[in-house]
C-alpha positions in Angstrom: 49.8 146.3 -71.7 51.5 144.0 -72.8 49.7 140.6 -73.1 45.9 142.4 -73.2 43.1 141.8 -75.1 40.8 144.1 -77.2 37.2 143.0 -77.0 34.8 143.0 -80.0 32.6 143.5 -80.0 33.0 145.8 -77.3 31.6 144.4 -73.9 28.4 146.2 -72.4 29.5 145.3 -70.0 32.7 143.5 -67.4 33.5 142.7 -63.6 36.9 142.5 -62.9 37.2 139.6 -60.3 40.6 138.6 -59.0 44.1 136.3 -60.4 44.6 135.8 -63.7 44.6 132.9 -66.6 47.8 133.4 -68.8 48.5 131.7 -71.8 51.1 129.2 -72.3 52.8 127.4 -74.9 50.3 124.7 -75.4 46.8 126.4 -74.7 44.5 124.3 -76.7 41.2 125.0 -77.2 37.8 123.1 -77.0 34.6 123.9 -79.0 32.7 123.0 -82.6 35.4 122.6 -84.7 33.5 125.8 -86.8 34.4 128.2 -84.2 38.0 126.6 -82.6 39.3 128.2 -86.4 37.8 131.3 -86.2 39.5 131.7 -82.9 42.5 130.6 -84.1 42.8 132.3 -87.7 42.3 135.8 -84.3 44.6 134.9 -82.1 47.3 133.0 -83.6 48.8 135.7 -85.3 49.1 137.2 -81.9 50.1 134.8 -79.5 52.6 132.6 -82.1 50.3 130.2 -80.8 49.4 126.7 -82.0 46.4 127.3 -80.1 45.1 123.1 -81.2 41.7 121.5 -80.1 41.1 118.9 -77.2 39.1 117.8 -75.1 40.5 118.8 -72.0 41.7 122.1 -73.5 41.8 125.7 -71.4 39.9 128.2 -74.2 36.1 126.7 -73.9 33.8 127.6 -76.7 30.3 127.1 -75.4 27.1 127.7 -77.5 24.4 129.3 -75.5 20.9 129.8 -77.1 19.4 132.0 -75.0 22.2 134.5 -76.3 21.3 137.0 -78.9 23.4 136.4 -82.8 26.8 138.2 -81.9 27.0 138.5 -77.9 28.7 136.8 -76.1 29.6 136.4 -72.8 33.5 135.7 -71.1 34.4 134.6 -68.5 38.6 133.9 -67.1 40.0 132.1 -64.3 43.0 131.0 -62.9 42.3 127.4 -64.6 40.6 128.8 -68.6 38.9 131.4 -70.4 35.2 130.2 -70.9 33.3 131.6 -74.0 29.9 131.2 -74.7 28.0 132.8 -77.2 24.9 132.9 -79.5 26.9 132.3 -82.6 30.4 131.6 -84.6 31.2 135.6 -85.2 30.8 136.7 -81.4 
């Protein structure tokens, strides 16, 4: 399917809701600088987007110490994507 992504590590479970989020040309990242660099390195080549860091970015990275190393929770809504992770390797 065009525009879809494969998640690695593969999630243990998923919940499909209503709606979607489309990557815009001005998509920016909010979160720890080191984590944003990892996301940029992984997504920029496939999307062609610059993915600058900004306080109001729609791709939001959050450290969640309740999650294990490499654990993550991904929430996609109409106004953005929130990635909650135990560390930057998620």
